[in-house]
C-alpha positions, 0 to 999 in steps of 0.5 A: 520522475519528470511528471512528479516534479511538475506535480510538486506545484500542488504543495504550495497550492495546498498549503495556501488553500488550507491557510486561506480556508478554502473549501475543505473538499477542495483541500482534500483533493489538492493535498492528495495530489501533493502527496503523490509526488512526495511519495515518489521522491521518498521512494527514489531517495530510499532507493538511492540510499539503499543502493549504497548500503549493501544488500542487507541494509538496503533491502531492509530500508526498501522493505520498511520505507516502502510504506512510509507514506501510507503509514504517515497518513494512517498515523495522523488519521488514527491519532484523530480518531478515524479508526474506521478510515485507517482499517478501511485503508488497510483493506483497500491497500490489499485489494488495490494492490492485487486487483487495481495494480496487477490489473493495470499492469497486465493491461498496460503490459499486454497492450505492448506485448501479446503475452508476458511471462513471469516466474511461477515459483516466485508468484506461487511463493508470494501467493502462499505468503499472502494467504498465510498473512491474510489468515492472520489478519482476519482471525480477530474478525472471525473471533469477534463474530463467533463470540459476539464480542464487540470490536472495541471489547478489551479481549478483542483488542488484546487478541489484535495486539497479540496477532500484530506482534506475531505478524511483525515477528513473521515480517522480520523473519521474512527479511532474514529469509530474503536478505540472508539465508535465501537471498540467492533466490532474488539475485536474478531479479535484482540483476535484471533490475539493476542493469537498467537502473544503475545509470539512473542512480546519480543522486549523492548520499547527502542529496538523497538524505535531504530529499528523504527528510524534506519529503517525509516532513511535507508528507506529514504536513499534507497528511494533516491537511488531508485528514482534517478534510475527511469529514467535509468530504464525507458530508459534501460528497455523501461518501462513507468513511469505509469508502474513503478509506478503502478507495481514496486513501488507499490509492493516495498512499500507494500511488507511486508504487502503482505507477512503478508497477505499471511502468515495469510491465510496459518495459516487459518486466512482468516479474517486477510488476507482479512482485510489486503488487504481491509484495506490497500487499504482504507488507501491508498485512505483515508490517503496516497493520501490526504497526498501526495496532501497536501505535494505537495502543501507545497513543490510547486509541485502541484499534482492533483488527476486526473488519466488516463482513464485506471487507473480509469477503473482498480481501478473500475474493482478491487473493483468490482471483489474483492467485488464479490469474497469475498461477500459469506464469503468463499474463495478457491484457484481457486478464488485466481487464478482468482484474480491473473489473472485479476492482470496480465491482467491489469499489461500487459495492463499497460506495453503496454500502451503508447508504 
């Protein structure tokens, strides 16, 4: 956490730049740097609180607040009408977790350990969940393309809302499955993680709650600055909303989770690294995307789950190659390089798309 502590200096710098009307492009990237440590402290505070509330409540908190930073950024962007950026950030989170995070974890862990092994059954179950979840996510896109209806058509929006409710239903049943009826499946992983981390949990409950509240407030403030600067970044750096959402916003919103997965891999905990990358992707599809659709309905900013053809293709490619690489239950640095290469290829394609 030390590096994140030092990065807190970007918070006052970002606020000062904003009120002094510095270049909005500079404001965007300084705000992004400020959000990264805040996300890390939100995650740490959530873990501290969860560790004292038992498995059920603790697991629910970790599952729900794990994407708080990404949700806050998306809420603000959606309220300001950046619907394409918000939808692109959903796609970016999926491909980022499966390719960038898993690839970086395999590479970092492989440089320290020749081969790392992880539970094939858990990975297979995660891949099945992810495949099912992604199918639910792309159905509105398929419906729009096959019927010729626009993504803003009321029928397509209502279908997206129906899919959102269905995915949330699956999400909460998944929590019941993992935290109650089949919680023993996670016992080995939890014990392995807690043996090493139990001594690190030394924040008091009061301190953890205060840090969680303050971090959330500052994330909201920095997200406001970030979103207000998106248009300037698009114009000055000649980027598209699609690229900004898929690459930049997605990386910012998941930066702390990315770092956690890499650290776990470097410690020889490949199981945890793979679970973070797969689990985060599943949460994006089953929780983040549906919540954003319902939030758009509430604030009268209807958001459908219709994605571009290339986004659908990118998600499909990411799911397939991540599953293929992880199916043998072993990883090495070269597999990490291959996943990172696919991510860079897709990132390049998104950069030039629409130019």
